[in-house]
N, C-alpha and C positions, 0 to 999 in steps of 0.2 A: 331313503329320501331325505330324512333328517340330517344324516351325515353329509350328504351332498350339499344341503343348504348351509351347514356349518362351514364346509370347505369354501364355499363361495363367499360367505361373510368374512372368513379369515383372510381370503385373498383380497377382498375389497379393503379391509383394514390395513393390510400390508402395503397395498398400492397407495392408499391414502397417506399413510405414514411416510412412505418413500417420497411421494409427491410433495408433502409439506417440507420434509428435510431438504429436498432438492430446491424448493423455492427459497428457503432460508439460507442455505449454504451455496446456492447457485450451482447446483450440480444435477447430473442426470441420474434418476433413480433406477434401481434394479433389484431383483429378488436374490435371496441367498447371501452368502458371505462374499467378501472381497476376493477377486482373483489372486492366485498365488504368484504374483509377478516378482521377479528378482531385479533390483536396480543394477546399474552399471558398477562393475568392480574396479578397484584402483582409481577411484574418482579423484581427479586433480582439481581441488577447489580453486587454486590460484588461477588456473587456466580458464576456469568457468566464470571468473569475475569479468566485469565490464557490462556493456549494454546488449541486451537481447530484444529483438523485435518480434511481436506476436504475429504469426502468419495465419494460423487457424486455431480454433479452440472449440470445446464443447460450449453449447449455449449457456450463458450465465446472465442472471438478472442484473447483476451489478455493472455489466458492460453493455447494456442495451443503449443504443444510440451513441456508442463510443467508437472512436477511430484512433489511429496513430498510437496504439498501445505499445508500451515498452517496459522492460524491467531492467534496472541497473543494480548490479551487485558490487558493493564497494567495501574493501577491507580498510578498517580504520586503525589508528595507532593503538587503540585499546585491545586490538585483536578480534573485535567483533566484526561481523559482516552485515552491513546495513543494506536493506532492500528498498529500492525506490521504484514503485510502480506508477507510471504516468499514463493517463488516457485523456483524450480530448473529446469534448462533446461535438457531435457532428453538426449541430444546429447553431450553436453560438461560439464554437471554437474556444470555449473555456476549458482550461486544463485542470485536471484533478489529480492530486498526488496521494498515494496510499503508501505509507512507510512502515517498515517492520524490521525485525532483527532475525537473521538467519542463524540457526543452531543445528549442528549435526544430530541426526537421530540414529542411535545405535553405534555401530562401528564407524569411525571417522573416514575410513578408506572406501566406503560404499556411497553411491549416489543417492542418499536419502537424507532429508533434512526437514526441520520444522521452521516455520516463520511465525513470530508473534506480531500480529498487527494491532495497533491501537489508534488507527485513523478512522475506525468505524465508530458508530454510537456505542459499541461495546467491544471489549477485548476479544480477539479472534485468533485462535491458534490453528494454523493449517499445516498439514504434513504433505510433503511432495517427494516424488521419486523420479530420478533421472533414469529413464529406461535406456537411453543411448545418446551420445553426443560425440562430435569430433572436435569440439571446443572452438573451431574456427569458422564453421558454416551453419550447423544445425544442432538442435537439441529437441528431444521429445520428453515432455514432463507429464507425469501421471499422478493422480491423487484419488484415494478411495477411503471412504469412511463407512463403518458398519453401523447398522441400526439394529442393535441387539442381534438375535439369531435369525431374523426374518428378512433383512434386506440390507442394501448398501447404496451409497451415492458415489458417483464417479465424475471426475473432471480430467480433461486431457488438453495439452497444448502442443502446438508445433511452433518452435521458436527458431529464429535465424539471426545471423549477425547483420544482415542487410534488410532494409524495409521491403524490398522487392527481390527476393532471392531468385536465382536462375532455376530452370527446370531440373537439372541434375541434382541440385540440393534438395528440392522438394521430393524427388523420387526416392532419395535415400531416407528421408524422414517417413515417407509413406511406407517404405519397406519395413521400418521398425513397427509401425502400427499394424501392418499385416502380420508380422512375425508374432506379435502378442494378441492377434485377433481382436484388436480394438475397433469397434464399429465406427466407421467414418461417416455414417448417415447423419449423426447429430453435430458434425463439425460445421462451424460457421467461419467463413473467411473474414479476416480483419482488414478493414480499409487502411491502407498505408500510403495512400496517394494524397496529394495536396496537403501535406502536413506542414504546419507552420514551423519554420526554423527559429528556435529560441536560443538565447544565450545559454551557456553551460549551467546546469542546475546548481542550486545552492548545495553546500555540503550536507550530506544526509545526517539526520539526528537519530538518536536512540530513543524510541517512544517509551521505553521502559524507565527512562530516567525522568526526573522532574522537568516539566515543560520549560523550554527555553523562553517562549513568549511570556510565560508567567513571571520569569525572573526579570524580564525587561521592565516590569512595572515597579521594581524596587530600585532604590538608589544603590550604587556600588558600595561594597563594604569598606573600600578605602576612603570614602568620603564621609560616611557617618559610622562612627564606631562607639561613641559615647552619648549619653543623654545631653551633656553640655553642647556637643556639636549639633545635635538636633535642635536644641533651643536657639542656638546661634543662627542656624539655617532658617528657622521661622522668623527670627528678627530681621534677617536680611531680606526675606521675601516680603514682609509686611512693614518694612521700615518707612516712616514718613520723613521727608526731608525737613531738617531743622531750619528755622528762619531766624535771621539776625535782625531784630526789630530796629536796631540803631541805624541800619542802612536804609530803612524805609523812610522816604520823605513824604510828609503830608502837607499839602498846600492849604494855607488858611482860607477860610470861607469869607467872601466879601459880602457883608450884610446889606450893603447898598444895592446890590443886584437883586436881592430878594424882596426889596420893598416895592 
């Protein structure tokens, strides 16, 4: 009887911990360790670059009331891959951007990578696994985090190169989910209709580098390099125009008018 009670208490604690982690990390909780899934081999990162549209996903708190969700992977001259996640609020059409840096996890030839996000109130490192993709039409992304030896949290996404992919494309993605026995009960369809067409996004930035916006508050280094230049700049800003009193004509006062 006591042992049965202890088991129930342990199960309750596990579920509570998983539920809390699922709320914080916006994932679906589960018992036990993460499934032993193998990502796609011979992963071609260059072909994976570009924009992917979110078709379906596991429920996530961060995407409540969101629509028109997309992820853009961009290779920069410094060799880093910047990730730009864009989502639009369904009620006010305000777009929110979450930026990060993509880094390979483990062997570079497998479809597994980490993304360091710094657009949140705190730094967030997420691991992703590409279960399958044809690079031109669909991709199935999976993520799992363990909670010690007792549980795990799971996220999954179905991505496509089109906002509204055709049926055959979806069937191929669903086939991957069925192959890995990923439960589709928790999947939520992402609204990709009535999306506001915006100009091309600004170039992605590396959130691990000093903030660009912070640098905008400083004068360019080629303008102010010495203390003398700073003093001269202050003089120019607060200079008072000099007056030539010889050019000022003062009319004499007629005392007769004041009598």
